[in-house]
C-alpha positions, -999 to +999 in steps of 0.1 A: +459-258+706+445-258+673+423-227+653+408-224+624+384-198+610+356-203+587+335-176+567+303-181+551+281-160+530+244-167+538+218-148+513+192-145+543+189-120+574+212-120+603+184-125+625+174-156+609+210-169+605+216-164+643+186-181+652+194-210+630+228-215+646+213-222+676+186-246+667+194-277+684+173-298+657+190-279+627+223-292+644+214-326+648+202-329+611+236-311+600+257-340+617+235-367+609+257-390+597+275-393+629+244-395+644+247-368+669+215-360+692+211-335+721+204-358+750+204-335+782+199-297+790+184-278+761+174-305+738+150-288+713+147-253+702+167-225+704+200-226+729+206-194+749+232-175+772+235-198+802+224-232+789+236-263+782+233-290+756+246-324+761+254-343+724+263-378+722+275-389+688+296-415+671+333-403+658+357-426+648+335-457+656+334-445+691+304-429+711+311-397+723+293-378+751+301-339+751+281-310+770+290-274+761+276-242+776+268-207+760+291-185+778+287-153+755+255-141+736+251-108+721+218-112+695+226-111+667+258-106+667+277-135+684+275-164+708+302-185+724+299-221+731+322-239+753+329-275+764+315-278+802+327-319+800+341-342+774+365-352+750+388-324+743+407-310+769+392-277+759+369-259+732+357-226+726+339-218+692+325-184+687+303-178+663+299-140+650+276-128+624+279-096+599+251-078+580+265-077+541+246-062+513+237-098+499+225-112+537+250-127+564+285-132+566+292-160+595+323-166+609+333-196+627+360-189+652+369-226+662+393-233+691+404-268+709+431-284+731+436-321+724+437-344+755+465-369+759+494-343+758+520-350+730+503-380+716+471-359+711+491-329+694+500-361+667+464-372+663+454-333+662+476-328+633+473-361+617+434-361+619+414-344+645+417-308+630+405-316+595+379-336+605+368-306+632+366-284+603+347-308+579+322-312+605+319-273+610+315-271+567+291-297+567+268-278+597+272-247+578+260-259+546+230-273+561+226-241+579+230-222+547+206-240+528+179-237+554+183-203+559+181-194+523+151-218+516+126-196+529+146-161+530+151-159+493+123-132+490+138-111+524+170-103+512+185-077+484+205-093+457+193-128+462+198-151+434+236-134+422+261-151+419+282-143+451+307-162+469+308-199+478+295-212+509+326-213+523+344-180+516+375-182+532+395-209+557+421-204+579+440-224+600+469-227+625+476-258+643+492-267+675+520-244+687 
């Protein structure tokens, strides 16, 4: 299993960040370079508890489909999406949101298990873990830009020299 955590500081109210993190169109824009698009289930608007979305995208030159389901939601503090079907043996992505003086701390806790046993673990260590981290970092950059674009007058401390978009990142690879 691969697990990593990303922390992103966003100068916008927690409710706005929570809503944007569940926005299907924002996610698709953040994944434009992979041509990711929602093709079934919830295909627009904000996904919520119990709903699914099926994504189609091109990664490593191959077209993939992945269905995820929102398995937990506690607005505006957290939600969890998990693979219902797709290329991973499993994945779980917990999104946590904390109010801080300058806005919101977004914590992404990502876990996945690669398919194909030992071969999958090798590919994961060499390529996939880094690739997935990069996708989430890109998504968070787009989310941060969108949230801050219309929220700068709503957040105390806006415009200060705060932490970078991705404040910390930790990783634990396959056991």
